[in-house]
N, CA, C and O atoms as a GROMACS GRO file, in nm:
protein
  360
    1MET      N    1   3.381  -4.796  -3.141
    1MET     CA    2   3.459  -4.899  -3.203
    1MET      C    3   3.557  -4.954  -3.100
    1MET      O    4   3.624  -4.879  -3.029
    2LYS      N    5   3.563  -5.086  -3.094
    2LYS     CA    6   3.654  -5.147  -2.998
    2LYS      C    7   3.694  -5.286  -3.047
    2LYS      O    8   3.611  -5.364  -3.092
    3LEU      N    9   3.821  -5.313  -3.037
    3LEU     CA   10   3.875  -5.446  -3.061
    3LEU      C   11   3.940  -5.489  -2.932
    3LEU      O   12   4.028  -5.420  -2.880
    4SER      N   13   3.899  -5.602  -2.880
    4SER     CA   14   3.959  -5.649  -2.755
    4SER      C   15   3.977  -5.800  -2.760
    4SER      O   16   3.907  -5.870  -2.834
    5ALA      N   17   4.070  -5.848  -2.682
    5ALA     CA   18   4.093  -5.991  -2.671
    5ALA      C   19   4.000  -6.048  -2.564
    5ALA      O   20   3.973  -5.984  -2.463
    6ASN      N   21   3.952  -6.170  -2.588
    6ASN     CA   22   3.877  -6.240  -2.485
    6ASN      C   23   3.935  -6.380  -2.472
    6ASN      O   24   4.036  -6.411  -2.535
    7GLU      N   25   3.873  -6.465  -2.391
    7GLU     CA   26   3.930  -6.598  -2.364
    7GLU      C   27   3.934  -6.687  -2.487
    7GLU      O   28   4.014  -6.781  -2.492
    8ARG      N   29   3.851  -6.660  -2.587
    8ARG     CA   30   3.848  -6.744  -2.708
    8ARG      C   31   3.920  -6.682  -2.827
    8ARG      O   32   3.954  -6.752  -2.922
    9GLY      N   33   3.943  -6.551  -2.822
    9GLY     CA   34   4.004  -6.484  -2.938
    9GLY      C   35   3.985  -6.334  -2.930
    9GLY      O   36   4.033  -6.270  -2.837
   10TRP      N   37   3.914  -6.278  -3.029
   10TRP     CA   38   3.892  -6.135  -3.041
   10TRP      C   39   3.745  -6.102  -3.032
   10TRP      O   40   3.659  -6.184  -3.064
   11GLU      N   41   3.716  -5.981  -2.988
   11GLU     CA   42   3.579  -5.932  -2.986
   11GLU      C   43   3.575  -5.796  -3.053
   11GLU      O   44   3.654  -5.707  -3.021
   12LEU      N   45   3.481  -5.780  -3.147
   12LEU     CA   46   3.457  -5.652  -3.212
   12LEU      C   47   3.327  -5.597  -3.156
   12LEU      O   48   3.228  -5.669  -3.144
   13SER      N   49   3.327  -5.468  -3.120
   13SER     CA   50   3.205  -5.407  -3.068
   13SER      C   51   3.196  -5.262  -3.113
   13SER      O   52   3.296  -5.199  -3.147
   14GLY      N   53   3.074  -5.211  -3.112
   14GLY     CA   54   3.051  -5.072  -3.149
   14GLY      C   55   3.026  -5.054  -3.297
   14GLY      O   56   2.979  -5.144  -3.365
   15ASP      N   57   3.059  -4.934  -3.346
   15ASP     CA   58   3.043  -4.898  -3.486
   15ASP      C   59   3.180  -4.882  -3.551
   15ASP      O   60   3.275  -4.840  -3.486
   16TYR      N   61   3.188  -4.917  -3.678
   16TYR     CA   62   3.315  -4.907  -3.751
   16TYR      C   63   3.298  -4.820  -3.874
   16TYR      O   64   3.201  -4.833  -3.948
   17SER      N   65   3.395  -4.731  -3.894
   17SER     CA   66   3.401  -4.647  -4.013
   17SER      C   67   3.535  -4.674  -4.081
   17SER      O   68   3.615  -4.753  -4.031
   18LEU      N   69   3.558  -4.609  -4.193
   18LEU     CA   70   3.686  -4.627  -4.262
   18LEU      C   71   3.802  -4.583  -4.173
   18LEU      O   72   3.906  -4.650  -4.170
   19ASP      N   73   3.787  -4.472  -4.101
   19ASP     CA   74   3.894  -4.425  -4.012
   19ASP      C   75   3.923  -4.525  -3.901
   19ASP      O   76   4.039  -4.552  -3.870
   20SER      N   77   3.818  -4.580  -3.841
   20SER     CA   78   3.840  -4.678  -3.734
   20SER      C   79   3.899  -4.806  -3.788
   20SER      O   80   3.975  -4.874  -3.719
   21LEU      N   81   3.865  -4.841  -3.912
   21LEU     CA   82   3.923  -4.960  -3.976
   21LEU      C   83   4.074  -4.947  -3.986
   21LEU      O   84   4.147  -5.041  -3.955
   22LEU      N   85   4.122  -4.831  -4.028
   22LEU     CA   86   4.266  -4.810  -4.040
   22LEU      C   87   4.335  -4.820  -3.904
   22LEU      O   88   4.445  -4.873  -3.894
   23LYS      N   89   4.270  -4.768  -3.801
   23LYS     CA   90   4.326  -4.776  -3.665
   23LYS      C   91   4.334  -4.921  -3.619
   23LYS      O   92   4.435  -4.964  -3.564
   24ILE      N   93   4.228  -4.997  -3.642
   24ILE     CA   94   4.224  -5.138  -3.602
   24ILE      C   95   4.330  -5.217  -3.678
   24ILE      O   96   4.399  -5.301  -3.619
   25LYS      N   97   4.344  -5.193  -3.809
   25LYS     CA   98   4.446  -5.263  -3.886
   25LYS      C   99   4.585  -5.235  -3.829
   25LYS      O  100   4.670  -5.324  -3.825
   26SER      N  101   4.608  -5.114  -3.786
   26SER     CA  102   4.736  -5.078  -3.725
   26SER      C  103   4.756  -5.155  -3.594
   26SER      O  104   4.864  -5.208  -3.568
   27GLU      N  105   4.652  -5.162  -3.511
   27GLU     CA  106   4.659  -5.236  -3.385
   27GLU      C  107   4.688  -5.384  -3.411
   27GLU      O  108   4.770  -5.445  -3.343
   28LEU      N  109   4.619  -5.440  -3.510
   28LEU     CA  110   4.638  -5.582  -3.540
   28LEU      C  111   4.780  -5.612  -3.586
   28LEU      O  112   4.833  -5.720  -3.558
   29SER      N  113   4.841  -5.518  -3.656
   29SER     CA  114   4.978  -5.542  -3.702
   29SER      C  115   5.074  -5.554  -3.585
   29SER      O  116   5.176  -5.621  -3.596
   30HIS      N  117   5.042  -5.490  -3.471
   30HIS     CA  118   5.125  -5.503  -3.351
   30HIS      C  119   5.107  -5.640  -3.285
   30HIS      O  120   5.203  -5.698  -3.234
   31TYR      N  121   4.983  -5.690  -3.286
   31TYR     CA  122   4.955  -5.819  -3.222
   31TYR      C  123   4.994  -5.936  -3.310
   31TYR      O  124   5.041  -6.039  -3.261
   32GLY      N  125   4.974  -5.920  -3.438
   32GLY     CA  126   4.994  -6.031  -3.530
   32GLY      C  127   4.872  -6.121  -3.528
   32GLY      O  128   4.818  -6.153  -3.422
   33VAL      N  129   4.829  -6.161  -3.645
   33VAL     CA  130   4.713  -6.249  -3.657
   33VAL      C  131   4.757  -6.368  -3.740
   33VAL      O  132   4.797  -6.352  -3.856
   34SER      N  133   4.748  -6.486  -3.682
   34SER     CA  134   4.783  -6.607  -3.756
   34SER      C  135   4.714  -6.725  -3.692
   34SER      O  136   4.652  -6.712  -3.586
   35GLY      N  137   4.724  -6.839  -3.756
   35GLY     CA  138   4.662  -6.960  -3.701
   35GLY      C  139   4.512  -6.956  -3.715
   35GLY      O  140   4.458  -6.896  -3.808
   36ASP      N  141   4.443  -7.020  -3.622
   36ASP     CA  142   4.297  -7.024  -3.620
   36ASP      C  143   4.248  -6.910  -3.530
   36ASP      O  144   4.286  -6.901  -3.414
   37VAL      N  145   4.165  -6.823  -3.585
   37VAL     CA  146   4.119  -6.704  -3.515
   37VAL      C  147   3.971  -6.715  -3.487
   37VAL      O  148   3.893  -6.757  -3.573
   38VAL      N  149   3.930  -6.676  -3.364
   38VAL     CA  150   3.789  -6.669  -3.326
   38VAL      C  151   3.755  -6.523  -3.304
   38VAL      O  152   3.825  -6.452  -3.231
   39ILE      N  153   3.646  -6.477  -3.368
   39ILE     CA  154   3.603  -6.338  -3.354
   39ILE      C  155   3.457  -6.335  -3.311
   39ILE      O  156   3.370  -6.388  -3.380
   40ASP      N  157   3.432  -6.274  -3.196
   40ASP     CA  158   3.296  -6.256  -3.145
   40ASP      C  159   3.241  -6.125  -3.202
   40ASP      O  160   3.296  -6.018  -3.175
   41VAL      N  161   3.134  -6.134  -3.279
   41VAL     CA  162   3.076  -6.016  -3.342
   41VAL      C  163   2.942  -5.978  -3.280
   41VAL      O  164   2.868  -5.898  -3.337
   42ALA      N  165   2.909  -6.034  -3.164
   42ALA     CA  166   2.779  -6.014  -3.101
   42ALA      C  167   2.753  -5.869  -3.064
   42ALA      O  168   2.637  -5.827  -3.058
   43HIS      N  169   2.858  -5.791  -3.038
   43HIS     CA  170   2.839  -5.655  -2.987
   43HIS      C  171   2.862  -5.547  -3.093
   43HIS      O  172   2.878  -5.430  -3.060
   44LEU      N  173   2.864  -5.588  -3.219
   44LEU     CA  174   2.870  -5.488  -3.326
   44LEU      C  175   2.733  -5.422  -3.339
   44LEU      O  176   2.630  -5.490  -3.333
   45ASN      N  177   2.732  -5.291  -3.357
   45ASN     CA  178   2.605  -5.220  -3.372
   45ASN      C  179   2.544  -5.240  -3.510
   45ASN      O  180   2.422  -5.238  -3.526
   46GLN      N  181   2.628  -5.260  -3.611
   46GLN     CA  182   2.579  -5.283  -3.746
   46GLN      C  183   2.687  -5.352  -3.828
   46GLN      O  184   2.804  -5.354  -3.790
   47MET      N  185   2.645  -5.407  -3.940
   47MET     CA  186   2.738  -5.470  -4.034
   47MET      C  187   2.754  -5.374  -4.150
   47MET      O  188   2.654  -5.330  -4.207
   48ASN      N  189   2.879  -5.342  -4.188
   48ASN     CA  190   2.901  -5.252  -4.300
   48ASN      C  191   3.030  -5.289  -4.373
   48ASN      O  192   3.100  -5.382  -4.334
   49ALA      N  193   3.061  -5.215  -4.479
   49ALA     CA  194   3.178  -5.246  -4.561
   49ALA      C  195   3.310  -5.242  -4.484
   49ALA      O  196   3.393  -5.330  -4.506
   50PRO      N  197   3.334  -5.144  -4.394
   50PRO     CA  198   3.459  -5.148  -4.318
   50PRO      C  199   3.475  -5.274  -4.234
   50PRO      O  200   3.586  -5.325  -4.219
   51ILE      N  201   3.366  -5.326  -4.180
   51ILE     CA  202   3.375  -5.448  -4.100
   51ILE      C  203   3.408  -5.566  -4.191
   51ILE      O  204   3.491  -5.650  -4.157
   52LEU      N  205   3.342  -5.573  -4.307
   52LEU     CA  206   3.374  -5.679  -4.402
   52LEU      C  207   3.520  -5.673  -4.442
   52LEU      O  208   3.587  -5.776  -4.450
   53SER      N  209   3.570  -5.554  -4.467
   53SER     CA  210   3.710  -5.537  -4.504
   53SER      C  211   3.803  -5.585  -4.394
   53SER      O  212   3.902  -5.653  -4.422
   54LEU      N  213   3.772  -5.550  -4.270
   54LEU     CA  214   3.853  -5.594  -4.157
   54LEU      C  215   3.852  -5.746  -4.145
   54LEU      O  216   3.957  -5.807  -4.125
   55LEU      N  217   3.735  -5.807  -4.156
   55LEU     CA  218   3.726  -5.953  -4.145
   55LEU      C  219   3.804  -6.021  -4.257
   55LEU      O  220   3.870  -6.122  -4.234
   56LEU      N  221   3.797  -5.966  -4.377
   56LEU     CA  222   3.873  -6.023  -4.489
   56LEU      C  223   4.023  -6.008  -4.466
   56LEU      O  224   4.100  -6.099  -4.498
   57GLU      N  225   4.065  -5.896  -4.412
   57GLU     CA  226   4.208  -5.875  -4.382
   57GLU      C  227   4.256  -5.976  -4.278
   57GLU      O  228   4.365  -6.033  -4.292
   58ILE      N  229   4.177  -5.999  -4.175
   58ILE     CA  230   4.214  -6.098  -4.073
   58ILE      C  231   4.219  -6.236  -4.136
   58ILE      O  232   4.310  -6.314  -4.107
   59ARG      N  233   4.122  -6.267  -4.221
   59ARG     CA  234   4.119  -6.399  -4.286
   59ARG      C  235   4.241  -6.422  -4.374
   59ARG      O  236   4.292  -6.534  -4.380
   60ARG      N  237   4.287  -6.318  -4.442
   60ARG     CA  238   4.406  -6.331  -4.529
   60ARG      C  239   4.530  -6.374  -4.452
   60ARG      O  240   4.617  -6.441  -4.507
   61HIS      N  241   4.538  -6.336  -4.325
   61HIS     CA  242   4.658  -6.361  -4.245
   61HIS      C  243   4.642  -6.478  -4.148
   61HIS      O  244   4.729  -6.501  -4.064
   62SER      N  245   4.533  -6.550  -4.158
   62SER     CA  246   4.508  -6.660  -4.064
   62SER      C  247   4.479  -6.789  -4.141
   62SER      O  248   4.454  -6.787  -4.261
   63ASP      N  249   4.484  -6.900  -4.068
   63ASP     CA  250   4.448  -7.028  -4.129
   63ASP      C  251   4.297  -7.043  -4.143
   63ASP      O  252   4.248  -7.099  -4.241
   64SER      N  253   4.224  -6.993  -4.043
   64SER     CA  254   4.079  -6.996  -4.045
   64SER      C  255   4.025  -6.889  -3.952
   64SER      O  256   4.094  -6.843  -3.861
   65VAL      N  257   3.900  -6.849  -3.977
   65VAL     CA  258   3.832  -6.752  -3.890
   65VAL      C  259   3.696  -6.808  -3.855
   65VAL      O  260   3.616  -6.839  -3.944
   66LEU      N  261   3.670  -6.821  -3.726
   66LEU     CA  262   3.539  -6.862  -3.675
   66LEU      C  263   3.469  -6.737  -3.623
   66LEU      O  264   3.521  -6.669  -3.534
   67LEU      N  265   3.351  -6.706  -3.678
   67LEU     CA  266   3.272  -6.592  -3.633
   67LEU      C  267   3.164  -6.643  -3.538
   67LEU      O  268   3.092  -6.738  -3.569
   68THR      N  269   3.153  -6.579  -3.423
   68THR     CA  270   3.053  -6.619  -3.323
   68THR      C  271   2.965  -6.500  -3.288
   68THR      O  272   3.007  -6.385  -3.298
   69GLY      N  273   2.843  -6.529  -3.246
   69GLY     CA  274   2.756  -6.428  -3.188
   69GLY      C  275   2.685  -6.337  -3.285
   69GLY      O  276   2.613  -6.246  -3.242
   70GLY      N  277   2.702  -6.356  -3.414
   70GLY     CA  278   2.637  -6.268  -3.511
   70GLY      C  279   2.489  -6.298  -3.524
   70GLY      O  280   2.446  -6.413  -3.514
   71GLY      N  281   2.412  -6.194  -3.547
   71GLY     CA  282   2.270  -6.212  -3.568
   71GLY      C  283   2.240  -6.249  -3.712
   71GLY      O  284   2.330  -6.259  -3.795
   72GLU      N  285   2.113  -6.268  -3.741
   72GLU     CA  286   2.071  -6.309  -3.874
   72GLU      C  287   2.114  -6.208  -3.980
   72GLU      O  288   2.158  -6.247  -4.088
   73GLY      N  289   2.101  -6.078  -3.952
   73GLY     CA  290   2.139  -5.974  -4.047
   73GLY      C  291   2.287  -5.977  -4.080
   73GLY      O  292   2.326  -5.951  -4.193
   74PHE      N  293   2.368  -6.008  -3.980
   74PHE     CA  294   2.513  -6.016  -4.001
   74PHE      C  295   2.546  -6.125  -4.101
   74PHE      O  296   2.623  -6.103  -4.195
   75TYR      N  297   2.489  -6.242  -4.082
   75TYR     CA  298   2.518  -6.354  -4.169
   75TYR      C  299   2.452  -6.339  -4.307
   75TYR      O  300   2.504  -6.391  -4.406
   76GLU      N  301   2.339  -6.268  -4.313
   76GLU     CA  302   2.278  -6.238  -4.442
   76GLU      C  303   2.370  -6.148  -4.524
   76GLU      O  304   2.381  -6.166  -4.645
   77MET      N  305   2.437  -6.052  -4.459
   77MET     CA  306   2.530  -5.964  -4.528
   77MET      C  307   2.649  -6.043  -4.583
   77MET      O  308   2.692  -6.019  -4.695
   78LEU      N  309   2.701  -6.137  -4.504
   78LEU     CA  310   2.810  -6.222  -4.554
   78LEU      C  311   2.764  -6.299  -4.678
   78LEU      O  312   2.837  -6.309  -4.776
   79SER      N  313   2.645  -6.352  -4.672
   79SER     CA  314   2.591  -6.430  -4.783
   79SER      C  315   2.568  -6.342  -4.905
   79SER      O  316   2.595  -6.385  -5.018
   80LEU      N  317   2.519  -6.221  -4.885
   80LEU     CA  318   2.494  -6.129  -4.995
   80LEU      C  319   2.621  -6.103  -5.076
   80LEU      O  320   2.616  -6.091  -5.198
   81TYR      N  321   2.735  -6.096  -5.008
   81TYR     CA  322   2.863  -6.071  -5.074
   81TYR      C  323   2.938  -6.200  -5.109
   81TYR      O  324   3.051  -6.195  -5.158
   82GLY      N  325   2.876  -6.315  -5.084
   82GLY     CA  326   2.938  -6.443  -5.117
   82GLY      C  327   3.054  -6.479  -5.027
   82GLY      O  328   3.145  -6.551  -5.069
   83LEU      N  329   3.054  -6.430  -4.904
   83LEU     CA  330   3.166  -6.450  -4.814
   83LEU      C  331   3.144  -6.558  -4.708
   83LEU      O  332   3.235  -6.588  -4.631
   84GLU      N  333   3.025  -6.615  -4.704
   84GLU     CA  334   2.997  -6.712  -4.598
   84GLU      C  335   3.085  -6.836  -4.609
   84GLU      O  336   3.108  -6.904  -4.509
   85ALA      N  337   3.134  -6.866  -4.727
   85ALA     CA  338   3.215  -6.987  -4.746
   85ALA      C  339   3.357  -6.973  -4.694
   85ALA      O  340   3.423  -7.074  -4.671
   86ILE      N  341   3.405  -6.852  -4.674
   86ILE     CA  342   3.545  -6.836  -4.630
   86ILE      C  343   3.558  -6.821  -4.478
   86ILE      O  344   3.668  -6.814  -4.425
   87PHE      N  345   3.444  -6.814  -4.410
   87PHE     CA  346   3.443  -6.805  -4.264
   87PHE      C  347   3.367  -6.926  -4.208
   87PHE      O  348   3.274  -6.977  -4.270
   88SER      N  349   3.409  -6.971  -4.091
   88SER     CA  350   3.329  -7.068  -4.016
   88SER      C  351   3.234  -6.988  -3.928
   88SER      O  352   3.270  -6.882  -3.878
   89ILE      N  353   3.114  -7.041  -3.909
   89ILE     CA  354   3.012  -6.968  -3.834
   89ILE      C  355   2.961  -7.055  -3.721
   89ILE      O  356   2.926  -7.171  -3.740
   90GLU      N  357   2.956  -6.994  -3.604
   90GLU     CA  358   2.905  -7.066  -3.485
   90GLU      C  359   2.780  -6.997  -3.438
   90GLU      O  360   2.720  -7.040  -3.340
   0.00000   0.00000   0.00000
């Protein structure tokens, strides 16, 4: 699990569990998330509920969230939960 900043915004990589989600939420509270946020999800190993929860938490505190680099399965999961409308997708 890794959250890092890149030239466009944030990058999520690796695997996420409930424990790692809590750690990431704590890290984000130090950085602050607001305005228009770009998140690169290309290096996530899988899409799961903790990742959805993290993305929703970021969206709650920002004006918009643009997701980049996700594969077909990633976007199918967003659609399955009816979340594709609250994120911009590149």
